[in-house]
VOKOLVEX-288149 format. One line per field, with one value per residue (C-alpha): residue in three letters; y, z, x. Coordinates in Angstrom, 2 decimals. Example, Ala and Ser with C-alpha at 12.3 -4.5 7.8 and 13.67 -1.06 7.14 Angstrom:
# VOKOLVEX-288149
residu <- (ALA	SER)
py <- (-4.50	-1.06)
pz <- (7.80	7.14)
px <- (12.30	13.67)
***
This chain:
# VOKOLVEX-288149
residu <- (MET	TYR	GLN	PRO	PRO	HIS	ARG	PRO	PRO	SER	SER	PRO	PRO	LEU	HIS	HIS	PRO	VAL	PRO	GLN	HIS	PRO	ILE	PRO	PRO	MET	ARG	SER	PRO	PRO	PRO	VAL	GLN	GLN	PRO	GLN	SER	LEU	ASN	SER	ASN	PRO	TYR	ILE	PRO	GLN	PRO	GLY	ALA	SER	GLY	TYR	GLY	GLU	GLY	ALA	GLY	ASP	ALA	GLY	GLN	GLY	ARG	TYR	GLY	ASN	LEU	PHE	ASN	ASP	ALA	THR	ALA	GLN	VAL	GLY	LEU	GLN	VAL	GLY	ARG	ASN	ALA	MET	LEU	ALA	GLY	GLN	GLU	TYR	VAL	GLU	GLN	ASN	PHE	GLY	LYS	TYR	PHE	SER	VAL	SER	MET	PRO	THR	LEU	LYS	SER	TYR	PHE	ASN	VAL	SER	ASN	SER	TYR	VAL	SER	ARG	LYS	LEU	GLY	LEU	VAL	LEU	PHE	PRO	TRP	ARG	HIS	LYS	PRO	TRP	ALA	ARG	GLN	PRO	LYS	ARG	SER	GLU	VAL	SER	GLY	THR	ILE	GLU	GLY	TYR	ARG	ASP	PRO	ARG	ASP	ASP	ILE	ASN	ALA	PRO	ASP	MET	TYR	ILE	PRO	VAL	MET	ALA	PHE	THR	THR	TYR	ILE	LEU	LEU	SER	SER	ILE	LEU	ALA	GLY	ILE	HIS	GLY	VAL	PHE	HIS	PRO	GLU	ILE	LEU	GLY	TYR	ILE	ALA	SER	MET	ALA	PHE	ALA	ILE	VAL	ILE	PHE	GLU	ILE	LEU	GLY	LEU	LYS	LEU	GLY	CYS	TYR	LEU	LEU	SER	ILE	SER	ASN	GLU	SER	GLN	LEU	LEU	ASP	LEU	VAL	ALA	TYR	SER	GLY	TYR	LYS	PHE	ILE	GLY	VAL	ILE	LEU	THR	MET	ILE	ALA	GLY	SER	VAL	ILE	PRO	GLY	LEU	LEU	PHE	LYS	TYR	ILE	VAL	PHE	LEU	TYR	THR	PHE	ALA	ALA	ASN	ALA	PHE	PHE	LEU	LEU	ARG	SER	LEU	LYS	TYR	VAL	VAL	LEU	PRO	GLU	SER	THR	VAL	ASN	ALA	ALA	THR	SER	MET	THR	THR	THR	GLN	ARG	GLN	ARG	GLN	ARG	ARG	ILE	GLN	PHE	LEU	PHE	MET	TYR	SER	PHE	LEU	CYS	GLN	PHE	VAL	LEU	MET	TRP	LEU	LEU	ILE	LYS	SER)
py <- (82.85	79.44	78.57	74.96	73.31	74.03	71.11	70.83	71.30	68.01	67.21	67.27	63.56	61.66	61.12	58.29	58.77	57.31	55.55	57.10	54.02	50.31	48.06	45.09	41.72	40.03	37.11	33.86	33.87	31.53	28.05	27.30	25.26	22.46	22.55	20.56	17.55	17.74	14.91	16.51	18.51	20.89	20.93	17.04	16.27	14.34	11.07	12.02	15.68	15.32	16.36	13.15	10.84	8.14	5.79	8.39	7.18	3.55	4.14	6.20	3.22	0.98	2.97	3.75	1.28	-1.22	0.57	-0.78	-4.25	-4.24	-6.25	-3.68	-1.23	-3.80	-4.31	-0.51	-0.16	-2.92	-1.34	1.99	0.58	-1.25	1.90	3.72	1.30	0.80	4.73	4.79	1.96	3.71	6.91	5.06	3.37	5.99	8.86	7.24	6.61	10.41	11.60	8.58	10.35	8.39	9.97	7.54	8.17	11.97	11.61	10.17	13.30	15.24	12.62	14.63	15.56	18.60	16.79	15.91	19.46	20.98	18.61	18.89	22.53	22.31	19.78	22.14	25.08	23.05	19.67	19.77	17.09	15.09	11.34	9.03	10.38	7.09	6.74	4.03	1.11	0.25	-3.60	-5.43	-6.90	-10.11	-11.13	-8.83	-7.68	-4.18	-2.09	1.29	4.00	5.17	8.10	11.42	11.00	8.10	9.08	12.43	11.89	11.42	14.31	15.90	18.41	20.00	22.22	23.24	24.27	26.46	28.02	28.86	30.59	32.43	33.49	35.21	36.67	37.92	39.78	41.42	42.62	43.86	45.86	47.18	48.41	49.98	51.71	50.10	47.59	47.58	44.67	43.28	42.51	39.48	38.01	39.02	37.28	34.22	33.86	34.49	31.96	29.24	29.92	29.32	26.09	24.66	25.72	24.07	20.80	20.56	21.18	18.13	15.93	16.69	15.87	12.68	11.70	12.49	10.48	7.67	8.23	6.29	5.98	5.46	8.62	10.55	13.69	14.15	13.72	16.28	18.91	18.31	19.24	22.19	23.85	23.74	26.55	28.98	28.55	30.29	32.75	33.73	33.90	36.16	38.61	38.61	39.49	42.30	43.86	43.83	44.85	47.60	47.31	44.64	43.02	41.16	40.14	38.76	37.16	35.30	34.47	33.02	30.75	29.44	29.04	26.71	24.89	24.30	22.98	20.72	19.23	18.70	17.27	14.78	14.03	13.68	10.99	8.18	9.70	10.73	7.41	4.84	1.98	3.00	2.77	-0.02	-1.32	-3.41	-5.00	-2.04	-0.50	-0.47	-1.03	2.12	2.63	4.82	7.28	7.48	7.77	10.73	12.67	12.36	13.30	16.40	16.94	16.72	19.19	21.72	21.29	21.57	24.63	26.69	26.09	27.05	29.97	31.59	30.33	31.75	35.11	35.57	34.92	37.46	40.03	39.66)
pz <- (-107.55	-107.13	-104.07	-103.46	-100.18	-97.22	-96.47	-93.18	-93.43	-93.88	-90.95	-91.84	-92.49	-89.46	-89.12	-87.07	-84.97	-86.17	-83.89	-83.48	-82.06	-83.28	-81.51	-79.77	-80.94	-78.60	-76.74	-75.40	-71.62	-69.69	-69.00	-65.90	-63.27	-61.57	-57.67	-56.05	-54.18	-50.29	-50.23	-52.64	-51.43	-53.96	-52.26	-52.92	-56.54	-58.53	-60.36	-63.35	-62.45	-61.14	-63.16	-62.04	-64.16	-62.87	-61.59	-59.09	-56.26	-56.73	-56.70	-53.66	-52.05	-53.21	-52.14	-48.40	-47.83	-46.54	-44.10	-40.82	-42.36	-42.78	-40.45	-39.66	-38.79	-36.63	-34.63	-34.21	-32.84	-30.52	-29.27	-28.79	-26.72	-24.38	-23.94	-22.79	-20.44	-19.05	-18.42	-16.84	-14.42	-13.54	-12.92	-10.49	-8.83	-8.20	-7.81	-7.05	-3.59	-2.88	-4.72	-5.09	-5.25	-6.94	-7.60	-5.58	-2.57	-3.14	-3.35	-0.20	1.67	0.53	1.48	4.42	5.45	7.47	10.73	10.21	9.37	12.23	14.62	13.29	13.54	17.14	17.61	16.33	18.42	21.40	21.18	25.20	26.32	23.31	23.39	21.58	19.29	17.11	13.71	13.30	10.91	7.80	7.48	4.30	3.97	2.61	4.59	7.51	7.26	7.89	4.49	5.83	7.52	7.19	5.49	7.20	7.16	9.31	11.47	13.46	13.65	10.10	8.26	5.26	2.70	2.59	5.47	4.75	1.21	2.35	4.92	2.58	0.09	2.98	4.52	1.13	0.49	4.23	3.84	0.70	2.33	5.50	3.08	1.41	4.73	5.79	2.43	1.31	-1.38	-4.78	-7.45	-6.80	-3.12	-3.95	-6.05	-3.41	-0.19	-2.35	-3.40	0.11	1.69	-0.98	-0.51	3.31	2.88	0.29	2.51	5.56	3.65	2.15	5.67	6.90	4.30	4.81	8.46	7.86	5.42	7.82	10.58	8.31	8.97	6.45	6.17	3.60	1.93	4.16	1.86	1.61	5.43	6.02	3.21	5.31	8.51	7.48	6.40	9.82	11.05	8.76	10.93	14.13	11.72	10.46	13.85	14.83	12.03	12.68	16.30	15.53	13.05	15.22	18.55	18.55	20.06	19.95	23.46	22.29	19.00	20.65	23.21	20.44	18.32	21.53	22.21	18.52	18.39	21.46	20.11	17.01	18.35	20.89	18.12	15.64	18.48	19.11	15.45	14.07	16.37	14.04	11.27	13.07	15.27	12.98	15.12	17.28	14.45	14.00	10.85	12.56	9.26	8.06	11.33	11.86	15.20	16.32	19.00	21.95	20.51	17.33	19.14	21.03	18.08	16.39	19.52	19.45	15.80	16.24	19.25	17.32	14.20	16.45	18.55	17.29	13.45	13.68	15.68	13.12	10.22	12.02	12.99	9.26	8.04	10.24	9.53	5.67)
px <- (-51.14	-50.44	-48.35	-46.55	-47.34	-45.33	-42.49	-40.71	-37.05	-35.09	-32.54	-29.01	-27.47	-26.10	-22.49	-21.13	-18.05	-14.90	-12.73	-9.34	-7.80	-7.77	-10.09	-8.41	-9.49	-12.03	-10.59	-12.51	-12.83	-10.30	-11.45	-13.24	-10.94	-12.55	-12.40	-9.72	-10.77	-10.60	-8.13	-5.86	-2.86	-1.54	2.17	2.12	3.54	1.17	2.18	4.09	4.48	8.16	11.03	12.56	10.28	8.25	10.50	12.06	9.74	10.79	14.44	14.24	12.36	14.64	17.60	16.36	13.50	15.33	17.82	16.20	15.96	20.05	21.96	24.27	21.68	20.01	23.55	23.93	20.27	20.96	24.39	22.75	19.99	22.27	24.28	21.33	20.28	23.71	23.93	20.72	21.61	24.77	22.99	20.39	23.30	25.30	23.08	19.64	20.65	20.86	18.22	15.73	12.51	9.62	6.08	4.14	6.17	6.11	2.45	1.99	3.41	0.51	-2.01	-3.57	-7.00	-8.45	-8.35	-4.58	-3.94	-5.37	-4.14	-0.48	-0.47	-1.52	1.52	3.99	2.83	2.14	4.35	5.08	2.81	2.22	3.01	4.06	6.31	7.01	5.72	3.23	4.28	2.33	1.80	1.32	-2.46	-1.36	1.66	1.54	5.05	6.11	6.06	7.63	5.09	1.76	0.51	-0.03	-3.61	-3.55	-0.42	0.06	3.66	4.46	5.93	4.06	4.65	1.31	1.88	5.54	4.56	1.45	3.43	6.31	3.67	1.91	5.23	6.04	2.70	2.44	5.87	4.80	1.70	3.32	5.70	2.81	1.26	4.44	4.73	7.99	6.46	7.83	7.53	10.98	10.50	8.30	10.92	13.68	11.77	10.96	14.74	15.79	13.57	14.16	17.77	17.73	15.62	18.34	21.22	19.29	18.74	22.51	23.67	21.57	22.49	26.10	25.72	23.78	26.68	29.49	27.79	26.98	23.25	21.09	16.98	14.66	12.92	15.28	15.61	11.83	11.66	14.20	12.63	9.36	10.89	12.66	9.30	7.53	9.49	7.63	4.61	6.35	7.83	4.31	2.92	5.75	5.23	1.67	2.20	4.68	2.31	-1.01	0.72	2.93	6.42	9.22	8.62	5.82	7.12	10.25	8.18	6.28	9.34	11.06	8.07	7.55	11.34	11.32	8.13	9.48	13.12	11.51	9.38	12.28	14.28	11.64	10.40	14.10	15.07	13.82	16.09	19.06	18.89	17.65	18.34	15.17	12.81	10.49	12.22	14.97	15.87	17.41	18.73	22.69	24.20	26.27	28.72	28.04	30.34	28.74	25.28	26.51	27.59	24.23	22.71	24.96	24.17	20.36	20.75	22.65	20.30	17.11	18.25	21.10	20.61	16.83	17.27	19.57	17.49	14.15	15.75	17.12	13.54	11.87	14.65	14.30)
***
């Protein structure tokens, strides 16, 4: 019996899936932007981009370009300049004589050396046998005339700002350290001590200026000299505080206080003579003749400041 050849079964027909949603149309990619130049600023409008038109810039320039070239504007600027100069001259004439402090003059008070600092500290603590007390004049190298006094580096009798500023800062730090040693330190005590010391110095300088004004005492660079001399008392105050913390008991502390007070008072009494009694200075051209009564009042004022005032202020600094 004849059998037909075996054939493999045919696969079923393929059916591709039909999309259920419409395919969006293809879009071309956006154009590539060219990089901006380094000199271009996107916040600066380009020519022709403004909505005011191309002639807006020319119109603004024509409107405001000749402002400072106008005659009326020039007159106004000149009047303002003259008013400013007149005001500056008025301030210098009326207030400059009381607060005339220039930077070169202030800088000379810090012109010190290590040798001067050590010798000055010894003079403040042991002024008993020091001579002379007169300041050394500074002469011009060209004409040979007297041009004030020498700087502290060259004259031990000259007042300086370096030692008073360092002593003032040391007093504040030492007071804070001693408060910490005794267990009573808190952050506010640093500002309290600094404010108290600064207020005492300001009060002292104002009192000196008032006394000099009432006694008609005038001297070049008087304000800076008074500020410098008012700061030397911190040296004795610092030594008294150290003595009271090293050796227990109040007897030794009071002995050191009395000695440093007497030394500072004697130092001020001899050093401030050329300020309170300007007729005894080397600059005879600016000295003023005073009567015997005025001289006695000035000497009394000097004694009161050197002894009574210094005792009270040094006592307040130690107790604060």
